[in-house]
TIDO-499470 format. One record per residue (C-alpha): y, x, z; residue number from 0. Coordinates in Angstrom, 2 decimals, decimal comma. Each point is the difference from the previous one (the first is absolute). Layout:
BEGIN
<node><north>Y</north><east>X</east><up>Z</up><nr>NUM</nr></node>
...
***
This chain:
BEGIN
<node><north>109,17</north><east>-106,54</east><up>57,12</up><nr>0</nr></node>
<node><north>-3,45</north><east>-1,18</east><up>0,96</up><nr>1</nr></node>
<node><north>2,00</north><east>-2,15</east><up>2,27</up><nr>2</nr></node>
<node><north>2,46</north><east>-1,57</east><up>-2,81</up><nr>3</nr></node>
<node><north>-2,82</north><east>-0,42</east><up>-2,29</up><nr>4</nr></node>
<node><north>-1,71</north><east>-2,40</east><up>2,79</up><nr>5</nr></node>
<node><north>2,82</north><east>-1,90</east><up>0,86</up><nr>6</nr></node>
<node><north>1,00</north><east>-0,71</east><up>-3,80</up><nr>7</nr></node>
<node><north>-4,12</north><east>-0,88</east><up>-0,18</up><nr>8</nr></node>
<node><north>0,09</north><east>-2,46</east><up>2,40</up><nr>9</nr></node>
<node><north>3,21</north><east>-1,26</east><up>-1,27</up><nr>10</nr></node>
<node><north>-1,78</north><east>-1,34</east><up>-3,50</up><nr>11</nr></node>
<node><north>-3,03</north><east>-0,97</east><up>2,05</up><nr>12</nr></node>
<node><north>2,40</north><east>-2,55</east><up>2,29</up><nr>13</nr></node>
<node><north>1,71</north><east>-1,02</east><up>-3,95</up><nr>14</nr></node>
<node><north>-3,04</north><east>-0,81</east><up>-1,77</up><nr>15</nr></node>
<node><north>-1,59</north><east>-1,70</east><up>3,16</up><nr>16</nr></node>
<node><north>3,24</north><east>-1,83</east><up>-0,16</up><nr>17</nr></node>
<node><north>0,01</north><east>-0,97</east><up>-4,12</up><nr>18</nr></node>
<node><north>-3,92</north><east>-0,97</east><up>0,37</up><nr>19</nr></node>
<node><north>0,97</north><east>-2,94</east><up>2,82</up><nr>20</nr></node>
<node><north>3,12</north><east>-1,08</east><up>-2,11</up><nr>21</nr></node>
<node><north>-2,55</north><east>0,29</east><up>-2,83</up><nr>22</nr></node>
<node><north>-2,70</north><east>-2,45</east><up>1,21</up><nr>23</nr></node>
<node><north>2,53</north><east>-2,29</east><up>1,78</up><nr>24</nr></node>
<node><north>1,43</north><east>-0,37</east><up>-3,21</up><nr>25</nr></node>
<node><north>-3,62</north><east>-1,01</east><up>-1,53</up><nr>26</nr></node>
<node><north>-0,35</north><east>-2,84</east><up>2,85</up><nr>27</nr></node>
<node><north>1,43</north><east>-3,12</east><up>-0,50</up><nr>28</nr></node>
<node><north>2,58</north><east>-1,40</east><up>1,88</up><nr>29</nr></node>
<node><north>-0,36</north><east>-2,44</east><up>2,94</up><nr>30</nr></node>
<node><north>2,66</north><east>-2,42</east><up>0,93</up><nr>31</nr></node>
<node><north>2,05</north><east>-0,19</east><up>3,05</up><nr>32</nr></node>
<node><north>-1,29</north><east>-1,80</east><up>2,44</up><nr>33</nr></node>
<node><north>3,50</north><east>-1,57</east><up>0,39</up><nr>34</nr></node>
<node><north>1,21</north><east>-0,48</east><up>-3,70</up><nr>35</nr></node>
<node><north>1,39</north><east>-3,18</east><up>0,03</up><nr>36</nr></node>
<node><north>-1,92</north><east>-2,88</east><up>-2,23</up><nr>37</nr></node>
<node><north>1,82</north><east>-1,82</east><up>-1,97</up><nr>38</nr></node>
<node><north>-0,67</north><east>-3,93</east><up>0,47</up><nr>39</nr></node>
<node><north>1,50</north><east>-3,55</east><up>-0,26</up><nr>40</nr></node>
<node><north>-0,11</north><east>-3,16</east><up>2,51</up><nr>41</nr></node>
<node><north>0,03</north><east>-3,41</east><up>-1,58</up><nr>42</nr></node>
<node><north>-1,04</north><east>-3,47</east><up>1,58</up><nr>43</nr></node>
<node><north>-2,30</north><east>-2,41</east><up>-2,24</up><nr>44</nr></node>
<node><north>0,42</north><east>-3,68</east><up>0,53</up><nr>45</nr></node>
<node><north>-2,02</north><east>-3,20</east><up>-0,79</up><nr>46</nr></node>
<node><north>-0,02</north><east>-3,49</east><up>0,81</up><nr>47</nr></node>
<node><north>-1,69</north><east>-3,18</east><up>-0,84</up><nr>48</nr></node>
<node><north>0,38</north><east>-3,57</east><up>0,78</up><nr>49</nr></node>
<node><north>-3,12</north><east>-2,30</east><up>0,91</up><nr>50</nr></node>
<node><north>0,12</north><east>-3,54</east><up>0,17</up><nr>51</nr></node>
<node><north>-2,45</north><east>-0,89</east><up>3,47</up><nr>52</nr></node>
<node><north>-3,65</north><east>-1,03</east><up>-0,31</up><nr>53</nr></node>
<node><north>-1,00</north><east>-0,47</east><up>3,69</up><nr>54</nr></node>
<node><north>2,70</north><east>-2,05</east><up>1,67</up><nr>55</nr></node>
<node><north>-1,18</north><east>-0,87</east><up>3,99</up><nr>56</nr></node>
<node><north>0,88</north><east>-3,03</east><up>1,04</up><nr>57</nr></node>
<node><north>-0,46</north><east>-1,82</east><up>3,13</up><nr>58</nr></node>
<node><north>-0,08</north><east>-3,84</east><up>0,66</up><nr>59</nr></node>
<node><north>-0,14</north><east>-1,74</east><up>3,26</up><nr>60</nr></node>
<node><north>-1,69</north><east>-3,43</east><up>0,22</up><nr>61</nr></node>
<node><north>0,76</north><east>-1,99</east><up>3,15</up><nr>62</nr></node>
<node><north>-1,81</north><east>-3,20</east><up>1,15</up><nr>63</nr></node>
<node><north>2,74</north><east>-3,35</east><up>0,22</up><nr>64</nr></node>
<node><north>0,03</north><east>-3,40</east><up>0,98</up><nr>65</nr></node>
<node><north>-0,14</north><east>-2,49</east><up>-2,87</up><nr>66</nr></node>
<node><north>-0,37</north><east>-3,53</east><up>-0,58</up><nr>67</nr></node>
<node><north>-0,42</north><east>-2,16</east><up>3,06</up><nr>68</nr></node>
<node><north>0,28</north><east>3,33</east><up>2,19</up><nr>69</nr></node>
<node><north>-3,32</north><east>1,33</east><up>-1,32</up><nr>70</nr></node>
<node><north>-0,40</north><east>3,76</east><up>-0,01</up><nr>71</nr></node>
<node><north>-0,33</north><east>1,77</east><up>-3,78</up><nr>72</nr></node>
<node><north>-3,01</north><east>2,22</east><up>0,67</up><nr>73</nr></node>
<node><north>0,46</north><east>3,83</east><up>-0,64</up><nr>74</nr></node>
<node><north>-3,25</north><east>-0,30</east><up>-1,62</up><nr>75</nr></node>
<node><north>1,28</north><east>-2,34</east><up>-2,37</up><nr>76</nr></node>
<node><north>3,50</north><east>2,20</east><up>-0,75</up><nr>77</nr></node>
<node><north>-2,55</north><east>3,03</east><up>-0,49</up><nr>78</nr></node>
<node><north>-2,15</north><east>-1,61</east><up>-2,09</up><nr>79</nr></node>
<node><north>2,76</north><east>-1,11</east><up>-2,38</up><nr>80</nr></node>
<node><north>1,41</north><east>3,69</east><up>0,25</up><nr>81</nr></node>
<node><north>-3,78</north><east>1,49</east><up>-1,14</up><nr>82</nr></node>
<node><north>-0,37</north><east>-2,59</east><up>-2,85</up><nr>83</nr></node>
<node><north>3,24</north><east>1,03</east><up>-1,06</up><nr>84</nr></node>
<node><north>-0,67</north><east>3,80</east><up>0,16</up><nr>85</nr></node>
<node><north>-3,05</north><east>-0,99</east><up>-2,09</up><nr>86</nr></node>
<node><north>1,26</north><east>-1,60</east><up>-2,57</up><nr>87</nr></node>
<node><north>2,86</north><east>2,37</east><up>-0,99</up><nr>88</nr></node>
<node><north>-2,57</north><east>2,62</east><up>-0,48</up><nr>89</nr></node>
<node><north>0,71</north><east>1,77</east><up>3,49</up><nr>90</nr></node>
<node><north>-3,49</north><east>1,81</east><up>1,01</up><nr>91</nr></node>
<node><north>-1,24</north><east>-0,61</east><up>3,27</up><nr>92</nr></node>
<node><north>0,15</north><east>3,55</east><up>1,37</up><nr>93</nr></node>
<node><north>4,12</north><east>0,07</east><up>-0,84</up><nr>94</nr></node>
<node><north>0,01</north><east>-3,47</east><up>2,50</up><nr>95</nr></node>
<node><north>0,03</north><east>1,32</east><up>4,27</up><nr>96</nr></node>
<node><north>0,57</north><east>-1,79</east><up>2,58</up><nr>97</nr></node>
<node><north>2,25</north><east>2,06</east><up>2,20</up><nr>98</nr></node>
<node><north>1,24</north><east>-1,65</east><up>2,97</up><nr>99</nr></node>
<node><north>-1,03</north><east>-3,28</east><up>1,90</up><nr>100</nr></node>
<node><north>2,53</north><east>-1,45</east><up>2,52</up><nr>101</nr></node>
<node><north>0,28</north><east>-3,51</east><up>1,63</up><nr>102</nr></node>
<node><north>2,65</north><east>-1,57</east><up>2,54</up><nr>103</nr></node>
<node><north>0,26</north><east>-3,61</east><up>1,86</up><nr>104</nr></node>
<node><north>1,76</north><east>-2,86</east><up>-1,60</up><nr>105</nr></node>
<node><north>1,33</north><east>-2,02</east><up>2,67</up><nr>106</nr></node>
<node><north>0,74</north><east>-3,61</east><up>-1,25</up><nr>107</nr></node>
<node><north>2,57</north><east>-1,00</east><up>3,12</up><nr>108</nr></node>
<node><north>1,64</north><east>3,39</east><up>-0,12</up><nr>109</nr></node>
<node><north>3,16</north><east>-1,62</east><up>-0,44</up><nr>110</nr></node>
<node><north>-0,39</north><east>-1,63</east><up>3,53</up><nr>111</nr></node>
<node><north>-1,57</north><east>2,72</east><up>1,24</up><nr>112</nr></node>
<node><north>-3,51</north><east>-1,86</east><up>0,63</up><nr>113</nr></node>
<node><north>-3,44</north><east>1,18</east><up>-0,52</up><nr>114</nr></node>
<node><north>-1,64</north><east>-3,08</east><up>-0,43</up><nr>115</nr></node>
<node><north>-1,83</north><east>1,50</east><up>-3,02</up><nr>116</nr></node>
<node><north>-0,07</north><east>2,94</east><up>-1,61</up><nr>117</nr></node>
<node><north>-1,68</north><east>1,19</east><up>-3,18</up><nr>118</nr></node>
<node><north>-0,90</north><east>4,10</east><up>-0,94</up><nr>119</nr></node>
<node><north>1,24</north><east>0,75</east><up>-3,48</up><nr>120</nr></node>
<node><north>-1,57</north><east>2,99</east><up>-1,70</up><nr>121</nr></node>
<node><north>1,21</north><east>1,96</east><up>-2,64</up><nr>122</nr></node>
<node><north>-1,31</north><east>2,66</east><up>-2,45</up><nr>123</nr></node>
<node><north>1,41</north><east>3,12</east><up>-2,02</up><nr>124</nr></node>
<node><north>-1,35</north><east>1,26</east><up>-3,29</up><nr>125</nr></node>
<node><north>0,25</north><east>2,76</east><up>-2,00</up><nr>126</nr></node>
<node><north>-0,12</north><east>-0,89</east><up>-3,87</up><nr>127</nr></node>
<node><north>0,12</north><east>3,24</east><up>-2,86</up><nr>128</nr></node>
<node><north>1,57</north><east>-1,24</east><up>-3,18</up><nr>129</nr></node>
<node><north>0,46</north><east>1,53</east><up>-3,36</up><nr>130</nr></node>
<node><north>2,62</north><east>-2,11</east><up>-0,82</up><nr>131</nr></node>
<node><north>3,28</north><east>-1,29</east><up>2,29</up><nr>132</nr></node>
<node><north>-0,25</north><east>-3,30</east><up>-1,69</up><nr>133</nr></node>
<node><north>-3,70</north><east>-0,57</east><up>1,04</up><nr>134</nr></node>
<node><north>1,75</north><east>-0,80</east><up>3,55</up><nr>135</nr></node>
<node><north>1,94</north><east>-2,70</east><up>-1,48</up><nr>136</nr></node>
<node><north>-3,24</north><east>-1,10</east><up>-0,91</up><nr>137</nr></node>
<node><north>-1,19</north><east>-0,02</east><up>3,52</up><nr>138</nr></node>
<node><north>2,40</north><east>-2,63</east><up>1,08</up><nr>139</nr></node>
<node><north>-0,68</north><east>-2,53</east><up>-2,35</up><nr>140</nr></node>
<node><north>-3,61</north><east>-0,57</east><up>1,30</up><nr>141</nr></node>
<node><north>0,57</north><east>0,61</east><up>3,91</up><nr>142</nr></node>
<node><north>1,85</north><east>-2,45</east><up>2,17</up><nr>143</nr></node>
<node><north>3,53</north><east>0,62</east><up>0,49</up><nr>144</nr></node>
<node><north>0,45</north><east>-1,27</east><up>3,41</up><nr>145</nr></node>
<node><north>-3,53</north><east>2,27</east><up>1,15</up><nr>146</nr></node>
<node><north>2,01</north><east>3,13</east><up>-0,80</up><nr>147</nr></node>
<node><north>1,71</north><east>1,70</east><up>2,87</up><nr>148</nr></node>
<node><north>1,25</north><east>3,24</east><up>-1,71</up><nr>149</nr></node>
<node><north>-0,57</north><east>2,62</east><up>-3,28</up><nr>150</nr></node>
<node><north>0,87</north><east>3,56</east><up>-0,34</up><nr>151</nr></node>
<node><north>-0,29</north><east>2,61</east><up>-2,26</up><nr>152</nr></node>
<node><north>-1,35</north><east>2,63</east><up>1,90</up><nr>153</nr></node>
<node><north>-0,03</north><east>3,06</east><up>-3,05</up><nr>154</nr></node>
<node><north>-0,87</north><east>0,59</east><up>-3,05</up><nr>155</nr></node>
<node><north>-1,75</north><east>2,80</east><up>-2,10</up><nr>156</nr></node>
<node><north>-1,15</north><east>0,84</east><up>-3,16</up><nr>157</nr></node>
<node><north>-3,94</north><east>0,74</east><up>-0,89</up><nr>158</nr></node>
<node><north>0,21</north><east>3,42</east><up>-1,96</up><nr>159</nr></node>
<node><north>2,97</north><east>1,10</east><up>2,20</up><nr>160</nr></node>
<node><north>-1,66</north><east>2,92</east><up>1,14</up><nr>161</nr></node>
<node><north>-0,80</north><east>1,51</east><up>-3,42</up><nr>162</nr></node>
<node><north>3,49</north><east>-1,25</east><up>-1,62</up><nr>163</nr></node>
<node><north>1,44</north><east>2,43</east><up>3,01</up><nr>164</nr></node>
<node><north>-2,23</north><east>2,78</east><up>-1,40</up><nr>165</nr></node>
<node><north>0,99</north><east>-0,64</east><up>-3,57</up><nr>166</nr></node>
<node><north>3,34</north><east>0,03</east><up>0,81</up><nr>167</nr></node>
<node><north>-0,20</north><east>3,59</east><up>1,53</up><nr>168</nr></node>
<node><north>-1,59</north><east>1,38</east><up>-2,66</up><nr>169</nr></node>
<node><north>3,22</north><east>-1,52</east><up>-2,03</up><nr>170</nr></node>
<node><north>2,17</north><east>1,24</east><up>2,34</up><nr>171</nr></node>
<node><north>-1,76</north><east>3,35</east><up>-0,33</up><nr>172</nr></node>
<node><north>0,37</north><east>-0,13</east><up>-3,98</up><nr>173</nr></node>
<node><north>3,33</north><east>-0,64</east><up>0,13</up><nr>174</nr></node>
<node><north>1,30</north><east>2,84</east><up>1,79</up><nr>175</nr></node>
<node><north>-1,92</north><east>2,13</east><up>-2,19</up><nr>176</nr></node>
<node><north>1,95</north><east>-1,75</east><up>-2,77</up><nr>177</nr></node>
<node><north>3,30</north><east>0,54</east><up>1,60</up><nr>178</nr></node>
<node><north>-0,77</north><east>4,08</east><up>0,71</up><nr>179</nr></node>
<node><north>-0,69</north><east>0,47</east><up>-3,72</up><nr>180</nr></node>
<node><north>2,63</north><east>-1,78</east><up>-1,56</up><nr>181</nr></node>
<node><north>2,40</north><east>1,40</east><up>2,39</up><nr>182</nr></node>
<node><north>-1,24</north><east>3,48</east><up>-0,34</up><nr>183</nr></node>
<node><north>-0,39</north><east>-0,70</east><up>-4,10</up><nr>184</nr></node>
<node><north>3,95</north><east>-0,47</east><up>0,12</up><nr>185</nr></node>
<node><north>0,56</north><east>4,02</east><up>0,99</up><nr>186</nr></node>
<node><north>-2,82</north><east>1,33</east><up>-2,10</up><nr>187</nr></node>
<node><north>-2,33</north><east>0,39</east><up>2,96</up><nr>188</nr></node>
<node><north>-3,64</north><east>-1,28</east><up>0,27</up><nr>189</nr></node>
<node><north>-1,59</north><east>-1,31</east><up>3,01</up><nr>190</nr></node>
<node><north>-2,97</north><east>1,39</east><up>1,86</up><nr>191</nr></node>
<node><north>-2,51</north><east>-0,79</east><up>2,43</up><nr>192</nr></node>
<node><north>0,65</north><east>-2,48</east><up>2,69</up><nr>193</nr></node>
<node><north>0,98</north><east>1,60</east><up>3,65</up><nr>194</nr></node>
<node><north>0,69</north><east>-2,39</east><up>2,13</up><nr>195</nr></node>
<node><north>-0,62</north><east>-3,88</east><up>0,35</up><nr>196</nr></node>
<node><north>0,94</north><east>-2,45</east><up>2,67</up><nr>197</nr></node>
<node><north>-0,72</north><east>-3,17</east><up>0,42</up><nr>198</nr></node>
<node><north>2,87</north><east>-2,86</east><up>0,96</up><nr>199</nr></node>
<node><north>-1,12</north><east>-3,14</east><up>1,34</up><nr>200</nr></node>
<node><north>2,69</north><east>-2,64</east><up>-0,98</up><nr>201</nr></node>
<node><north>-2,25</north><east>-3,43</east><up>-0,68</up><nr>202</nr></node>
<node><north>2,05</north><east>-2,72</east><up>0,24</up><nr>203</nr></node>
<node><north>-0,53</north><east>-3,73</east><up>0,15</up><nr>204</nr></node>
<node><north>2,44</north><east>-2,55</east><up>0,58</up><nr>205</nr></node>
<node><north>-0,33</north><east>-3,13</east><up>2,25</up><nr>206</nr></node>
<node><north>-1,27</north><east>-3,31</east><up>-0,85</up><nr>207</nr></node>
<node><north>2,30</north><east>-3,01</east><up>-0,32</up><nr>208</nr></node>
<node><north>-1,74</north><east>-3,05</east><up>-0,35</up><nr>209</nr></node>
<node><north>0,43</north><east>-3,39</east><up>2,10</up><nr>210</nr></node>
<node><north>-3,32</north><east>-1,72</east><up>0,44</up><nr>211</nr></node>
<node><north>1,95</north><east>-3,23</east><up>1,83</up><nr>212</nr></node>
<node><north>1,58</north><east>-0,58</east><up>-3,45</up><nr>213</nr></node>
<node><north>-3,36</north><east>-0,06</east><up>-1,70</up><nr>214</nr></node>
<node><north>-1,27</north><east>-2,43</east><up>2,91</up><nr>215</nr></node>
<node><north>2,43</north><east>-1,95</east><up>-0,29</up><nr>216</nr></node>
<node><north>0,24</north><east>-0,69</east><up>-3,73</up><nr>217</nr></node>
<node><north>-3,97</north><east>-0,36</east><up>0,27</up><nr>218</nr></node>
<node><north>0,72</north><east>-2,39</east><up>2,51</up><nr>219</nr></node>
<node><north>2,41</north><east>-1,93</east><up>-2,27</up><nr>220</nr></node>
<node><north>-2,14</north><east>-0,33</east><up>-2,62</up><nr>221</nr></node>
<node><north>2,85</north><east>2,49</east><up>-2,25</up><nr>222</nr></node>
<node><north>-1,33</north><east>2,00</east><up>-2,87</up><nr>223</nr></node>
<node><north>-1,01</north><east>3,57</east><up>1,10</up><nr>224</nr></node>
<node><north>2,38</north><east>2,69</east><up>-1,39</up><nr>225</nr></node>
<node><north>-1,30</north><east>3,60</east><up>-1,29</up><nr>226</nr></node>
<node><north>0,66</north><east>2,56</east><up>2,79</up><nr>227</nr></node>
<node><north>0,53</north><east>3,68</east><up>-1,15</up><nr>228</nr></node>
<node><north>-1,09</north><east>2,01</east><up>2,89</up><nr>229</nr></node>
<node><north>2,52</north><east>3,64</east><up>0,11</up><nr>230</nr></node>
<node><north>-2,17</north><east>2,88</east><up>-0,93</up><nr>231</nr></node>
<node><north>-0,99</north><east>2,92</east><up>1,56</up><nr>232</nr></node>
<node><north>2,05</north><east>2,68</east><up>-1,15</up><nr>233</nr></node>
<node><north>-2,19</north><east>3,76</east><up>0,40</up><nr>234</nr></node>
<node><north>1,98</north><east>3,70</east><up>-0,37</up><nr>235</nr></node>
<node><north>-1,78</north><east>3,11</east><up>-0,56</up><nr>236</nr></node>
<node><north>2,07</north><east>2,78</east><up>0,59</up><nr>237</nr></node>
<node><north>-0,97</north><east>4,20</east><up>0,10</up><nr>238</nr></node>
<node><north>1,56</north><east>3,03</east><up>0,67</up><nr>239</nr></node>
<node><north>-1,30</north><east>2,70</east><up>-2,39</up><nr>240</nr></node>
<node><north>0,81</north><east>3,91</east><up>-0,78</up><nr>241</nr></node>
<node><north>-1,36</north><east>1,86</east><up>-3,08</up><nr>242</nr></node>
<node><north>0,29</north><east>3,46</east><up>-0,85</up><nr>243</nr></node>
<node><north>2,24</north><east>1,24</east><up>-3,09</up><nr>244</nr></node>
<node><north>-1,93</north><east>1,84</east><up>-2,43</up><nr>245</nr></node>
***
């Protein structure tokens, strides 16, 4: 009889302990499952802008040549004309630089392969930074066309390029957020905090199509110089974003 009572008492104590543990568990907040899936939405944001270049890197090479009465037109004279032209159109001194100096022997009797007389002719290459492409035409109108050996647009940019790139990236991010918001609104859901942001670099600049020799020919002939439209710089920004769905 005593043995039966002891077993019953032990069972009651065990049951009471289990009920107490369950009650304490019920009072504690439930922690989320570690592998509970996160509801999220992934979208891409875009922004773009076109800029007219205001930094045009133009190279021009001057060369000495034999003028009237077989007299050499000196490189110093040609350089002085170019420098005065640069000053007239308002180019700053720091935007006018010498890039290269070269020269060659001019053989007066090269057809007969004789060496009776030779003349050393020098050439110089300069880089000029323009804000407006049409200023190049004004340069040609001031410089002796016979002394111009070659011209080229070496490159172009915009003075505020980097700051505009940053602005576009922010615009792309805002575009992504707005896109996620209205997509979720269509299914009666709301956008939560951002979980991921990935920048996609896809800046694009079109090639330059400009033939300086055409402007030179018109300058030499005295024809009126047309306005030249420079191709614009097209900037694009794209971001990949992931937002939580609340």
